[in-house]
N, C-alpha and C positions, 0 to 999 in steps of 0.2 A: 543302446545304439543307433538299433532299429527304427524306435518308434521318434527318433529325430530325425533320422533320415527321411522317413514317411511326410512328419508335421513339416517339415522344408520343403517337400514334393508337392505336399495339396496346400502350401501357403502358395509355392511359385505358380502352382497351376492355377489356382484362385486368382491369380494378380492376373496374369496373361488373359483370364476369359475376363475380367473386368476392364480390362483395357480394349478389348477386342470388342467391346460396344460403343465404345467411344470412335472408331473406324466406319470410315465416308461405305455407302454400299460398293458393291462390286461392278464397277461401270460407270458410276452416280458420275454427270458431266460435271455436276457443282462442286465435283470436291476440290481440292485445294492443287493435288499436281496437277489436274485438270484444266485449272482456270487458271492458274498461276505457271505456273513451268513449262507446260506441253508451248502452248503459244509462242514463249520464250525463245526455246529452242526452235520450233516450227521458223520462226520469222530471221533467227539472228547465225543460224547453223551453213548457210550456204557460203555469207559474208565473215564468216570469224575463221571456220576451217577449212577452206575451200574443196570442198567432200560435197558431190549432188546428192549422195544417199543418205539418208536423216540417221537408218540405224547405224552405218557406220560414222558418221561423225559425233553421234552422240557414244556411242561404246570407243572408238579410237582416240576422239578426242577430248570429250568433258570427262570421258570416265577411261581414262587411258592410265592411269594409277592405279584405281582400283580395278582393274581388269587385269592389269600386272601381279597386281599383288593375291590375286584370286588364281593366277597362271603359277604363281611361285611356290601358294600352298598348296595346291593339286601336284607338283610336279615333287614336292618334299615328299609328300604321304605316298607318291609310287614309290622314290627311290627306296620310305623308309619299309616297305611293305616288300618289296622286292629284295632287300637284306633282311627281310625276317625269314621270308620263304626261300631263300636259297639253298639247295642241299649242302651240306658241309663235305668238305674234302677228307679223304685219310689220313688220321694225323693233325686234323686242324681242329682246334677247339676242346684238346679234348680234357 
């Protein structure tokens, strides 16, 4: 069973390393994100969101559902940790 787990881990790691080779360089101005996505946000952010701060416009309006989902996951994890680590009272969970 350990051999299968190690093989899966090595295969997954190899695929991730192979996939990284096709990514653009860090800070590359010719990358797709810099040449297609960023100019659209810069041009349209104020008109579509009525928010003068571009970071707030992207996080609050364009990525609002994503940010809300991340917040819900972190909240759920926090509640789970609190419930697992709380002290038991006498007579509780004998």
